[in-house]
N, C-alpha and C positions, 0 to 999 in steps of 0.2 A: 546552558547545559544541553547536551546532546545525548540521546540514548535510542536504542532500537525499541520501538514500541508496538511494531505491527509487521506481519508478513502477509502480503496478498498472494494467494495461489490461483493461477490461470485454471479454470475447469470447463469440461466440455459442455456439461448440463447441470444446473444448479440444484434441481431436486435430488437427483441420486448423490450429488456429492455432499449436499446438506445432510442427507440422511446418514451417509458414511460416516461423516465425522462426529455427528451427533451421537451414533449407535457405537462407533469404536471407543470415543473418549468421554461421551457423557457431556459433550459441549451443548450449550444452547445458542443457537445461531439465530440472529433477528434479521428478517428480510428487508431489504431496500430496494424494492422493484422486483421485476421478474428476472434479473440477471445478476443479482448481487445479494450476499447474506454475509454477517460477520458476528463474531463474538463480541461482547461488550463488557469485559472484565474491569478494565481500566488499568490492566496490567499489560503484558504483551498480547495483544489480541491477532486474530486470525480472520483474513477476509477471503471469500470466494467470488472471484470474478469470471461470469460466464458470457460476457459481452465480447464477442471476438474482436471488436473494433477498439475495445479499451484494454484488453488483456495484454499482459507482457508474454513473452515466450517461455519465461522461466518464473520461479517464485520471486516476488519483489519484496526485499526488505525495506522497511521504512523507519527512518530516523526521525524522532522528534526534536524540534529545536525551538529555541525561545524567539528567534528573530529569523523570520523566512528570508527576508530580503538579504540581510547580513550573510545568512548561510548560502544563498544563491551566489553572491559575490565571491565568497571564500570557496566555494566548489569550482567556480570559473578560474579563478586566480592558481588553484592547485592543479589544474589541467583537465578538470571534467568536463564532458560535452553534455550540454542541456539537451534532453530529447523531448521533454514537455514542459514549456515555460509555467510560470505559476499559474494555477487554476483552483477555482473553488469547487468544493463537493460538499454533501451533507456532512457536517462535522468539522470543517476546517477549510484550510488552503494548502497546496503542496505543488512541489515540482519534481520532476524526474531528471535523472542524469545518469551517464555511463562513466564508470571509474577508467582508468588507464587499461585495464584488462578487459573492459568490455561488459562488465557486470552493471546491469541496470538497478538503481537504487532511487527511493524517493525520500525527501525531505518534507515535514508536515508541521505545520503550525495549528494545533486544535483550536476549536472555539469560534 
C-alpha cells in the first residue's frame, strides 16, 4: 500500500509559523526540537521545517509505503532521481526523490 500521509512545509521561523497554523486551523503541533513541529493525528499530518539546511524549497509531500527499499528501487526504475538516500528520523526512515518534472517527494516507512 502507498498513500500520501504527510506534507512538510518549509518555514522561516518555527514559532510564528506554529502559532499561525494552531490559530488559523485549531491544530495542535508537537515540537521536535527548536526547528521542527508537526501534527500527530495519524491521518494526513503536517510538519513545519525551519532548519534551512534540511528544508526543501517547496512543500514536500510524503508517501507512506510498506517496504522502503522496494519503493526506492521502484522509484529509480521508473526514472526518479534520488536526492536524499534512505535516512532515519524520529518516527521512521525515509528517502527523497524528484520525479521527471522536478517535484521533490519523500517516501517513508514509519516505526
